[in-house]
NUKOL-328416 format. One record per residue (C-alpha): x, y, z; residue number from 0. Coordinates in steps of 0.05 Angstrom, whole numbers. Layout:
NUFI  X  Y  Z  NUM
...
END
This chain:
NUFI  2136  2703  1896  0
NUFI  2201  2717  1863  1
NUFI  2216  2662  1813  2
NUFI  2280  2632  1836  3
NUFI  2262  2604  1902  4
NUFI  2288  2537  1922  5
NUFI  2303  2502  1989  6
NUFI  2364  2541  2005  7
NUFI  2330  2609  1993  8
NUFI  2268  2589  2032  9
NUFI  2310  2566  2090  10
NUFI  2352  2634  2088  11
NUFI  2280  2669  2084  12
NUFI  2253  2631  2147  13
NUFI  2315  2645  2188  14
NUFI  2317  2719  2167  15
NUFI  2249  2725  2193  16
NUFI  2271  2710  2262  17
NUFI  2334  2748  2258  18
NUFI  2382  2692  2241  19
NUFI  2420  2709  2179  20
NUFI  2475  2654  2162  21
NUFI  2439  2596  2130  22
NUFI  2482  2578  2068  23
NUFI  2482  2602  1995  24
NUFI  2420  2608  1953  25
NUFI  2415  2581  1883  26
NUFI  2380  2632  1844  27
NUFI  2352  2631  1774  28
NUFI  2345  2704  1750  29
NUFI  2303  2679  1689  30
NUFI  2256  2641  1733  31
NUFI  2242  2590  1678  32
NUFI  2228  2523  1711  33
NUFI  2257  2545  1777  34
NUFI  2231  2518  1842  35
NUFI  2247  2444  1835  36
NUFI  2265  2420  1903  37
NUFI  2334  2390  1881  38
NUFI  2351  2452  1838  39
NUFI  2335  2419  1772  40
NUFI  2289  2449  1720  41
NUFI  2239  2414  1679  42
NUFI  2198  2462  1638  43
NUFI  2171  2404  1591  44
NUFI  2122  2372  1643  45
NUFI  2155  2304  1624  46
NUFI  2167  2249  1672  47
NUFI  2232  2246  1710  48
NUFI  2215  2180  1746  49
NUFI  2161  2129  1757  50
NUFI  2107  2142  1805  51
NUFI  2094  2091  1859  52
NUFI  2020  2106  1876  53
NUFI  1986  2130  1811  54
NUFI  1925  2175  1815  55
NUFI  1883  2192  1756  56
NUFI  1808  2190  1747  57
NUFI  1774  2134  1714  58
NUFI  1707  2134  1749  59
NUFI  1646  2111  1713  60
NUFI  1581  2153  1703  61
NUFI  1530  2121  1752  62
NUFI  1474  2139  1704  63
NUFI  1506  2096  1650  64
NUFI  1518  2038  1698  65
NUFI  1444  2041  1720  66
NUFI  1422  2041  1645  67
NUFI  1461  1975  1635  68
NUFI  1421  1940  1692  69
NUFI  1369  1915  1648  70
NUFI  1315  1860  1648  71
NUFI  1306  1807  1595  72
NUFI  1264  1852  1549  73
NUFI  1297  1920  1568  74
NUFI  1338  1917  1506  75
NUFI  1272  1921  1464  76
NUFI  1244  1977  1501  77
NUFI  1303  2020  1522  78
NUFI  1272  2029  1591  79
NUFI  1311  2025  1654  80
NUFI  1278  1971  1698  81
NUFI  1302  1995  1762  82
NUFI  1308  2067  1790  83
NUFI  1322  2096  1858  84
NUFI  1264  2081  1907  85
NUFI  1229  2031  1861  86
NUFI  1220  1956  1884  87
NUFI  1280  1914  1866  88
NUFI  1263  1874  1804  89
NUFI  1254  1796  1815  90
NUFI  1308  1782  1762  91
NUFI  1364  1821  1800  92
NUFI  1415  1774  1826  93
NUFI  1447  1799  1891  94
NUFI  1521  1780  1897  95
NUFI  1532  1719  1940  96
NUFI  1572  1726  2007  97
NUFI  1621  1673  1995  98
NUFI  1653  1641  2058  99
NUFI  1618  1689  2107  100
NUFI  1664  1696  2166  101
NUFI  1632  1722  2232  102
NUFI  1672  1780  2261  103
NUFI  1678  1766  2334  104
NUFI  1687  1813  2394  105
NUFI  1715  1804  2464  106
NUFI  1667  1805  2522  107
NUFI  1679  1825  2595  108
NUFI  1703  1756  2612  109
NUFI  1751  1756  2556  110
NUFI  1714  1707  2512  111
NUFI  1701  1713  2439  112
NUFI  1627  1723  2423  113
NUFI  1588  1744  2359  114
NUFI  1584  1817  2340  115
NUFI  1530  1816  2291  116
NUFI  1577  1832  2232  117
NUFI  1611  1786  2183  118
NUFI  1660  1790  2124  119
NUFI  1653  1759  2053  120
NUFI  1710  1733  2016  121
NUFI  1705  1795  1972  122
NUFI  1719  1845  2027  123
NUFI  1649  1866  2045  124
NUFI  1632  1876  2120  125
NUFI  1557  1872  2132  126
NUFI  1511  1869  2190  127
NUFI  1473  1806  2197  128
NUFI  1439  1820  2262  129
NUFI  1433  1868  2318  130
NUFI  1479  1848  2374  131
NUFI  1500  1890  2436  132
NUFI  1571  1914  2431  133
NUFI  1622  1891  2481  134
NUFI  1677  1936  2508  135
NUFI  1721  1876  2528  136
NUFI  1750  1866  2599  137
NUFI  1771  1927  2639  138
NUFI  1761  1975  2582  139
NUFI  1809  2038  2589  140
NUFI  1832  2094  2542  141
NUFI  1903  2095  2515  142
NUFI  1920  2168  2531  143
NUFI  1985  2170  2576  144
NUFI  2004  2226  2622  145
NUFI  2068  2237  2583  146
NUFI  2030  2263  2525  147
NUFI  2003  2320  2569  148
NUFI  1963  2353  2514  149
NUFI  1887  2353  2500  150
NUFI  1819  2354  2532  151
NUFI  1835  2295  2582  152
NUFI  1891  2257  2615  153
NUFI  1854  2198  2646  154
NUFI  1784  2166  2634  155
NUFI  1760  2198  2697  156
NUFI  1762  2265  2659  157
NUFI  1710  2241  2607  158
NUFI  1641  2248  2644  159
NUFI  1592  2278  2589  160
NUFI  1564  2210  2572  161
NUFI  1573  2135  2593  162
NUFI  1633  2095  2576  163
NUFI  1680  2155  2574  164
NUFI  1750  2138  2550  165
NUFI  1810  2185  2545  166
NUFI  1845  2166  2480  167
NUFI  1901  2188  2440  168
NUFI  1873  2231  2380  169
NUFI  1884  2250  2309  170
NUFI  1933  2236  2253  171
NUFI  1988  2271  2293  172
NUFI  1974  2223  2351  173
NUFI  2003  2275  2403  174
NUFI  1942  2296  2441  175
NUFI  1883  2266  2477  176
NUFI  1808  2270  2473  177
NUFI  1746  2240  2505  178
NUFI  1711  2183  2464  179
NUFI  1644  2157  2488  180
NUFI  1638  2083  2467  181
NUFI  1567  2056  2449  182
NUFI  1540  1990  2466  183
NUFI  1476  1988  2429  184
NUFI  1438  2026  2373  185
NUFI  1397  2060  2428  186
NUFI  1458  2099  2448  187
NUFI  1460  2131  2378  188
NUFI  1418  2182  2341  189
NUFI  1366  2168  2291  190
NUFI  1400  2146  2227  191
NUFI  1458  2114  2261  192
NUFI  1478  2046  2288  193
NUFI  1530  2027  2338  194
NUFI  1591  1998  2303  195
NUFI  1624  1945  2347  196
NUFI  1701  1957  2355  197
NUFI  1719  1943  2428  198
NUFI  1731  2008  2464  199
NUFI  1728  2042  2398  200
NUFI  1656  2024  2387  201
NUFI  1621  2082  2361  202
NUFI  1557  2109  2328  203
NUFI  1563  2114  2252  204
NUFI  1515  2136  2198  205
NUFI  1468  2083  2173  206
NUFI  1416  2077  2116  207
NUFI  1402  2009  2140  208
NUFI  1409  1969  2204  209
NUFI  1416  1894  2181  210
NUFI  1414  1855  2116  211
NUFI  1341  1842  2127  212
NUFI  1325  1912  2106  213
NUFI  1361  1905  2038  214
NUFI  1316  1856  1999  215
NUFI  1368  1804  1987  216
NUFI  1431  1851  1986  217
NUFI  1476  1866  2044  218
NUFI  1476  1923  2090  219
NUFI  1551  1941  2077  220
NUFI  1601  1979  2114  221
NUFI  1631  2034  2076  222
NUFI  1677  2090  2089  223
NUFI  1693  2161  2064  224
NUFI  1769  2164  2066  225
NUFI  1802  2223  2101  226
NUFI  1876  2232  2095  227
NUFI  1880  2284  2150  228
NUFI  1839  2243  2203  229
NUFI  1801  2178  2216  230
NUFI  1759  2153  2159  231
NUFI  1684  2165  2165  232
NUFI  1644  2103  2168  233
NUFI  1575  2087  2147  234
NUFI  1523  2031  2126  235
NUFI  1481  2025  2064  236
NUFI  1448  1972  2023  237
NUFI  1473  1941  1962  238
NUFI  1429  1952  1899  239
NUFI  1419  1926  1828  240
NUFI  1460  1986  1801  241
NUFI  1524  1975  1839  242
NUFI  1586  1972  1799  243
NUFI  1632  1954  1858  244
NUFI  1624  1936  1930  245
NUFI  1649  1967  1995  246
NUFI  1703  1918  1998  247
NUFI  1736  1954  1940  248
NUFI  1722  1898  1886  249
NUFI  1708  1931  1822  250
NUFI  1750  1995  1831  251
NUFI  1825  2008  1819  252
NUFI  1858  2040  1880  253
NUFI  1921  2054  1838  254
NUFI  1881  2101  1799  255
NUFI  1849  2137  1865  256
NUFI  1783  2101  1856  257
NUFI  1742  2088  1916  258
NUFI  1676  2051  1922  259
NUFI  1627  2094  1957  260
NUFI  1551  2099  1964  261
NUFI  1510  2152  1935  262
NUFI  1439  2164  1961  263
NUFI  1425  2204  1898  264
NUFI  1444  2146  1853  265
NUFI  1423  2089  1897  266
NUFI  1487  2051  1882  267
NUFI  1559  2035  1904  268
NUFI  1602  2065  1849  269
NUFI  1676  2075  1835  270
NUFI  1693  2151  1842  271
NUFI  1759  2189  1840  272
NUFI  1775  2209  1910  273
NUFI  1840  2248  1916  274
NUFI  1842  2233  1994  275
NUFI  1871  2164  1976  276
NUFI  1923  2193  1930  277
NUFI  1948  2252  1969  278
NUFI  1976  2275  2038  279
NUFI  1952  2323  2089  280
NUFI  1962  2398  2081  281
NUFI  1947  2449  2138  282
NUFI  1883  2420  2172  283
NUFI  1834  2457  2218  284
NUFI  1839  2411  2278  285
NUFI  1787  2405  2329  286
NUFI  1799  2359  2387  287
NUFI  1854  2324  2344  288
NUFI  1810  2313  2284  289
NUFI  1811  2351  2218  290
NUFI  1748  2386  2194  291
NUFI  1734  2404  2124  292
NUFI  1669  2430  2089  293
NUFI  1637  2395  2033  294
NUFI  1630  2425  1966  295
NUFI  1563  2456  1941  296
NUFI  1541  2491  1879  297
NUFI  1549  2566  1886  298
NUFI  1586  2620  1849  299
NUFI  1609  2670  1902  300
NUFI  1674  2630  1921  301
NUFI  1709  2636  1854  302
NUFI  1747  2687  1818  303
NUFI  1751  2703  1744  304
NUFI  1806  2666  1704  305
NUFI  1816  2653  1632  306
NUFI  1789  2586  1603  307
NUFI  1837  2533  1587  308
NUFI  1862  2527  1513  309
NUFI  1886  2455  1520  310
NUFI  1843  2399  1495  311
NUFI  1839  2344  1550  312
NUFI  1801  2280  1552  313
NUFI  1746  2272  1603  314
NUFI  1790  2229  1650  315
NUFI  1843  2283  1653  316
NUFI  1793  2337  1665  317
NUFI  1765  2300  1721  318
NUFI  1831  2288  1754  319
NUFI  1856  2363  1749  320
NUFI  1784  2388  1770  321
NUFI  1786  2341  1830  322
NUFI  1856  2362  1851  323
NUFI  1841  2436  1853  324
NUFI  1772  2425  1885  325
NUFI  1803  2387  1944  326
NUFI  1857  2442  1948  327
NUFI  1803  2494  1948  328
NUFI  1766  2462  2007  329
NUFI  1831  2454  2044  330
NUFI  1847  2529  2038  331
NUFI  1777  2543  2059  332
NUFI  1790  2501  2124  333
NUFI  1851  2543  2133  334
NUFI  1810  2604  2142  335
NUFI  1779  2576  2202  336
NUFI  1849  2553  2230  337
NUFI  1877  2622  2224  338
NUFI  1814  2653  2253  339
NUFI  1820  2610  2316  340
NUFI  1898  2621  2317  341
NUFI  1883  2696  2319  342
NUFI  1841  2686  2381  343
NUFI  1895  2641  2412  344
NUFI  1946  2694  2403  345
NUFI  1898  2743  2439  346
NUFI  1891  2700  2494  347
NUFI  1967  2692  2499  348
NUFI  1977  2767  2500  349
NUFI  2019  2759  2439  350
NUFI  2057  2817  2401  351
NUFI  2015  2857  2356  352
NUFI  2055  2838  2298  353
NUFI  2039  2764  2305  354
NUFI  1964  2781  2311  355
NUFI  1963  2827  2248  356
NUFI  1999  2773  2207  357
NUFI  1948  2720  2230  358
NUFI  1887  2764  2210  359
NUFI  1923  2778  2143  360
NUFI  1930  2703  2131  361
NUFI  1857  2693  2136  362
NUFI  1848  2741  2076  363
NUFI  1903  2703  2039  364
NUFI  1870  2638  2050  365
NUFI  1804  2665  2024  366
NUFI  1838  2684  1959  367
NUFI  1872  2618  1955  368
NUFI  1807  2583  1959  369
NUFI  1774  2626  1906  370
NUFI  1830  2613  1859  371
NUFI  1830  2538  1868  372
NUFI  1753  2535  1860  373
NUFI  1761  2573  1795  374
NUFI  1815  2526  1772  375
NUFI  1768  2469  1788  376
NUFI  1711  2500  1750  377
NUFI  1752  2513  1685  378
NUFI  1768  2438  1683  379
NUFI  1697  2415  1684  380
NUFI  1674  2418  1758  381
NUFI  1612  2456  1771  382
NUFI  1616  2524  1799  383
NUFI  1633  2500  1867  384
NUFI  1641  2534  1935  385
NUFI  1645  2510  2008  386
NUFI  1587  2484  2047  387
NUFI  1579  2487  2120  388
NUFI  1643  2482  2161  389
NUFI  1621  2464  2238  390
NUFI  1656  2505  2290  391
NUFI  1626  2470  2351  392
NUFI  1681  2454  2401  393
NUFI  1736  2493  2366  394
NUFI  1745  2542  2421  395
NUFI  1760  2498  2480  396
NUFI  1809  2518  2539  397
NUFI  1875  2512  2502  398
NUFI  1940  2518  2539  399
NUFI  2001  2554  2508  400
NUFI  2034  2488  2496  401
NUFI  1973  2459  2460  402
NUFI  1974  2523  2416  403
NUFI  2045  2517  2403  404
NUFI  2040  2444  2384  405
NUFI  1986  2463  2331  406
NUFI  2030  2521  2305  407
NUFI  2095  2478  2298  408
NUFI  2056  2422  2263  409
NUFI  2010  2466  2217  410
NUFI  2055  2526  2206  411
NUFI  2129  2514  2220  412
NUFI  2124  2446  2185  413
NUFI  2060  2446  2146  414
NUFI  2063  2514  2118  415
NUFI  2136  2505  2100  416
NUFI  2125  2443  2060  417
NUFI  2063  2472  2030  418
NUFI  2105  2528  2003  419
NUFI  2161  2482  1977  420
NUFI  2106  2438  1945  421
NUFI  2077  2497  1908  422
NUFI  2148  2520  1888  423
NUFI  2156  2450  1858  424
NUFI  2089  2453  1823  425
NUFI  2107  2522  1796  426
NUFI  2173  2494  1767  427
NUFI  2133  2447  1723  428
NUFI  2070  2484  1709  429
NUFI  2063  2514  1638  430
NUFI  1988  2539  1642  431
NUFI  1991  2613  1653  432
NUFI  1936  2616  1701  433
NUFI  1960  2559  1742  434
NUFI  2028  2591  1743  435
NUFI  1997  2654  1773  436
NUFI  1957  2619  1823  437
NUFI  2016  2579  1847  438
NUFI  2063  2639  1850  439
NUFI  2010  2675  1896  440
NUFI  2001  2611  1938  441
NUFI  2075  2597  1947  442
NUFI  2092  2669  1968  443
NUFI  2034  2671  2018  444
NUFI  2049  2600  2046  445
NUFI  2122  2618  2059  446
NUFI  2100  2681  2097  447
NUFI  2050  2637  2137  448
NUFI  2110  2590  2154  449
NUFI  2151  2649  2174  450
NUFI  2094  2669  2224  451
NUFI  2096  2600  2255  452
NUFI  2172  2602  2264  453
NUFI  2166  2671  2294  454
NUFI  2113  2644  2342  455
NUFI  2161  2587  2362  456
NUFI  2219  2636  2375  457
NUFI  2171  2683  2415  458
NUFI  2146  2624  2459  459
NUFI  2217  2599  2470  460
NUFI  2236  2668  2495  461
NUFI  2179  2663  2549  462
NUFI  2199  2596  2571  463
NUFI  2240  2574  2630  464
NUFI  2288  2515  2628  465
NUFI  2234  2465  2642  466
NUFI  2188  2492  2590  467
NUFI  2243  2495  2541  468
NUFI  2258  2419  2547  469
NUFI  2186  2405  2536  470
NUFI  2185  2450  2471  471
NUFI  2246  2416  2445  472
NUFI  2209  2346  2453  473
NUFI  2148  2373  2422  474
NUFI  2187  2400  2361  475
NUFI  2225  2335  2356  476
NUFI  2161  2291  2357  477
NUFI  2128  2337  2307  478
NUFI  2184  2331  2257  479
NUFI  2185  2256  2267  480
NUFI  2112  2252  2256  481
NUFI  2117  2292  2189  482
NUFI  2168  2242  2163  483
NUFI  2121  2186  2171  484
NUFI  2063  2214  2128  485
NUFI  2055  2176  2065  486
NUFI  2069  2220  2001  487
NUFI  2030  2202  1936  488
NUFI  2014  2241  1877  489
NUFI  1978  2238  1809  490
NUFI  1987  2177  1767  491
NUFI  2020  2212  1708  492
NUFI  2068  2268  1696  493
NUFI  2026  2292  1643  494
NUFI  1986  2333  1692  495
NUFI  2046  2371  1719  496
NUFI  2034  2428  1669  497
NUFI  1968  2443  1703  498
NUFI  1998  2444  1770  499
NUFI  1983  2371  1793  500
NUFI  2046  2334  1815  501
NUFI  2058  2261  1808  502
NUFI  2093  2225  1866  503
NUFI  2167  2232  1847  504
NUFI  2173  2309  1848  505
NUFI  2123  2316  1909  506
NUFI  2163  2265  1950  507
NUFI  2226  2303  1932  508
NUFI  2198  2368  1952  509
NUFI  2170  2343  2019  510
NUFI  2226  2297  2040  511
NUFI  2284  2342  2024  512
NUFI  2242  2402  2052  513
NUFI  2240  2366  2119  514
NUFI  2315  2351  2116  515
NUFI  2343  2414  2088  516
NUFI  2294  2467  2108  517
NUFI  2252  2446  2168  518
NUFI  2302  2407  2210  519
NUFI  2358  2458  2205  520
NUFI  2314  2518  2218  521
NUFI  2286  2484  2279  522
NUFI  2357  2467  2305  523
NUFI  2379  2539  2294  524
NUFI  2319  2571  2329  525
NUFI  2320  2527  2388  526
NUFI  2396  2534  2396  527
NUFI  2398  2611  2394  528
NUFI  2334  2633  2423  529
NUFI  2344  2675  2482  530
NUFI  2292  2703  2534  531
NUFI  2259  2767  2509  532
NUFI  2223  2821  2551  533
NUFI  2151  2798  2574  534
NUFI  2092  2844  2558  535
NUFI  2067  2872  2624  536
NUFI  1991  2854  2628  537
NUFI  1952  2897  2677  538
END
């Protein structure tokens, strides 16, 4: 990307791609130093220009160290760890007491409050005391409405693959519907799962235990893996003598992006840095309204060769920077799948060759972005990571032109535009040469991907009649409104800016002003000036 991009020039570039020229002056910086800040300011020092509101740095504790401190009365003399994964829990271990246990009630078919088998402790732990059938409440019904008009279903009658089918509003964008099948007992679930009671949202979740009785005095706790792009993934696991926190969050610092999670490898609930609680959602790979992303595995074929970092950083800073780039790498990898599906969508719509060609080119771009991000994560201490399995089942459903356009508007017109502006902002502060090179490539490509989305919107408008145009207008308006509701957070310290990791203030500036000064004006201009174009004759 030519250094000197800012909101005005990005807006001009988008409108130029759809044949609209006049969009106000551009503030260019011929030297390129520090350019890209969303408000036109420069800051090459990486210093703070404001206080962050939701800090995010790494302060997680090594679980092996934690286990070593759980000692018996004589362990200090022998140096031996008295408990290890899979061994009987030592008799001297004192499980934390559940103070003031409060039964969690559910509503039965008659509207009465009855036990669910779950209870909550004062320290925030939710745990399962007994196996009790889940109630769906009186007259259970999904919450989808015909006005939404997108998704796999409109009414509950459309959901017939399993008992208790409900047509519900789906995903973080809350603008399409999908089928959910509520469980009522553990027998409805697969092995290694239990039925978590939550009314019409009762569902099967992963479980290392079924009740407290299996946990040798500890609780069978409800935990979750946070996912900023979709619903958190719930699971149950026993507490253990090696725990440094509990699933209610006691013992961790959420302000530093710490999350208490269970690790089967460590047999412990421990505080771990999780950027999902200190970041917002980029371009997701959505399947039935929910984002999918692969896990990270140890492999070396998804990295590219870059220079090692010269700066000496402490372990906490290294973890923060590595976690940021690792998450970005997995998001870029998921975008490969999103563009692969988009290319098939375009073919199904008999789209112009130029759109199809650019969609396939974008797949290659995202592969390179992922490799760059995996490499940056590795140079800051992460193991040589690459992506694991990314499930594709259910990704190629019968999608209407309007459903496809809804994804395009949210993921490309808005998501990719803001991603480009975010990368430009990060580039304005970055000082590390390898980071600047990666961000320059990413910003350039993301802007081109955004232009592809805006061109698709213009093309679709040209094919639409008056009624369809009104629907598209409402679709775009809802998407922009939803984007403005997404929380914006960043790293805890401005010290990480020089490595491409933004704190909250510059990230919020880039995204909020990007919506106001780029996305909304471009949408208004395209919606106001689009004219019908010649349709492709299909034999």
